N, C-alpha and C positions, 0 to 999 in steps of 0.2 A: 463776160462783160455784159451788163444790162444796158439797154439803150432805148430811149424813146425818141423817135424822130418827129412825131407829131404830124406825119404826112396825112393820116386819116383822122387826126385828132383836132378838135377845134380849139381846145385850150386845156392845159393840164398843169398839175403841180405835183411836186414830189414831196413825200413826207415820210419821216420815220426811219426805222432801222431794219426792216425785214427784207428778206431776199426772195427773188425769183417769182414771177407770177404774171397774171393777166391784168391788164390795165384797160380793158374795154370800156366804152362809154356806157352810161346808164341806160340810154334809150335804144342802143343797138346791140342787144345781146345776141342777135343772129349773126353778126359779123364775126370773122375770125378774131382771135385775141390780138394778133399783130396789127390787123387792119383797124380794129376798134380803138386801140390805144396807141398805136405807134411804138409800142415797146417791143424790142427784140433782144433776146438773149444771145450772147455769143460775141465774136470778134467785131471789130470796128468796120462793119459793112458800109457805114456812112459816116464820114468824118464830121466832127463837131464844127458847126459854123459859128460858134459862140465867141471865139477868141478868148478873152479873159473872163468869160461868164462861167466861172468855176466855183463850186461850193464844196468846202472840205467837210466831210462827215466825221465827227469825233476827233478833231485835231488834238494832238498831245494827250489822247485818251479821255478827253473831256466829253461830257454829255451836251454837245452843242453842234450847231452848224456854223461854219465861218465862211463868209459873213452870215450873220443871222438874217439880214435883209439885203436883197439884191434887186436893182432896178434894171430892166432890159426893155427892148422894143418888141412889138409884135413881129414874129418871124425869127426871133433870136433863139438859139439853142443854149440851154444851161446844162452843165455837166456836174453831177455830184460825184466826188471822189471819196471812196471809203478808205479812210486811213486806219481804221480799227475794225475788227470783226464785231459781231453781236449787235449790229445796227441795221436799220432799214429806212426807207422813205415812203410815206403814205400821203397821198392827196386824194383819198377816197372819203368824201364827207360822211358816209354812213359808218365809217370805222371809229370816228371820235368826234366829239363836239367841238374840239379846238381846230379841226380841219375845215377850211372853207375855200371855195373856188367861185369865180364869177358865174353869173347866169349864162347858160349856153355853152359853158366850158365842160370838157370831159375830164374826169379824174384820172390819176395815174399813180404809179408807185412801183416799188420793186416786187410787189406781189400782185396776184390777180385781184380784181374787184371783190370777188367772193372768196378769195384765197385766205391762207393762214396769215393773219395780221401780225403774227409774231415771228414769222420766218425772217431770218437775218441774212445779211450779205457778208461775204468774206472780205478781209482787208485786201486792197488792191483792185477791187471791182469798181466799175463806174456805172452810172445811170445817166442817160442823156434824154432831154425832153425839149422839143421845140414848141414854143408858146404861140398859139394862133389867135387867142382871144385876149383882148386888153382887160386889165383888172388886177385885183390883188388875190394871190394864192397863198394860203397858209397851210403848211404841211408839217408833219411830225415824224419822229421816230417812235413807232408804236410801243416798243419795249421801254422807252425812256421818256415818254411824254409827261409823266408825273414828275420827272426830274427837270422839266423845263426844256426838253429838247424839241424846240419848235422853231421853224424858219418861215420866211416870207419871201416871195418873189412878186415884185410889182411890175406889171407889163403895161407899157405905155404905147399909144398909137404912134 
């Protein structure tokens, strides 16, 4: 299970369809991967605080996130649930021009910031991220961004 707690992250967004990696922030390369990004692989060490803030990745085998846009509050946790394999989430702006995050926010995803952007996650895996910075986060599935697999999380104060 992939999980982004956001404890050391100021703001993040998930995007895309690849699996496993570092989600450290852009300015803090010296921090450990888990500290920099709040992403942790493995079991549910920290329960989701999001309640209904869940996004399905590739529901019914489609190249989409459902819902495609979700509005949450600062401090809320969002969980991406992978219903199909061969997808990922990337909110690393350097990976694609469709990805954007608010100023001061840290990127995140199922892969490391400088990792394999096409690494995918298995069905049944999850990614959690706690949003600490208000604004609009546009994320993608890197293998399927050309097919329109793009999502948005709006974080309000």
